[in-house]
C-alpha positions, 0 to 999 in steps of 0.5 A, spaced: 719 939 694 720 946 692 726 950 694 721 954 698 719 948 702 726 946 703 727 953 706 721 952 710 723 945 713 730 947 715 727 953 718 722 949 722 728 944 724 733 950 726 727 954 730 726 948 735 733 951 738 735 957 742 741 958 738 738 959 732 742 960 725 749 960 726 752 967 723 753 968 716 761 967 717 760 960 721 755 958 715 761 959 710 766 955 714 761 950 715 759 950 707 767 950 706 768 944 710 762 940 707 765 941 700 771 938 703 768 932 705 764 932 698 771 933 694 774 927 699 768 922 697 768 924 689 776 923 689 775 916 693 770 914 688 773 917 681 780 920 683 786 917 684 786 916 691 782 910 693 779 910 700 783 906 706 780 900 708 780 903 715 776 909 713 768 908 713 764 908 707 761 915 705 756 917 700 757 923 695 749 923 695 749 925 703 755 930 702 751 933 697 745 933 702 749 936 707 751 942 703 744 943 701 742 944 708 748 948 710 747 953 704 739 953 706 741 955 713 745 961 710 740 963 705 735 963 711 739 967 715 740 972 710 733 972 708 734 970 701 729 966 697 732 960 694 727 960 689 728 967 686 735 966 686 735 960 682 730 962 677 735 969 676 741 964 675 738 960 670 735 966 666 742 968 666 745 962 664 739 961 659 741 968 656 748 969 657 751 962 655 745 960 650 750 959 645 756 957 649 756 950 648 754 945 642 747 943 643 745 936 642 739 939 638 741 944 633 737 951 632 733 950 638 734 953 645 731 947 649 730 940 647 
């Protein structure tokens, strides 16, 4: 599924409801909430804070999915094409940071 298809699927889902998309500020708050939930799961899995026996099982993958959904809602609400945004960001990293890290395959820009 492309990012454009993801955006369309989210738009189709949200379009079923009279309320539509939340405001950008509400979506940022929701994104922050989802980030906190992701951080909690990562901390339980890889950090020094194990889960209590009374806490339900969580999923890093599901929390990432929640973040992707809310991020897509924000992009749709602001009429931002995530395919174009992602391509622009990758171009930035591939040029600005091309020599920043130690390559696995020296003297090449890609493996």
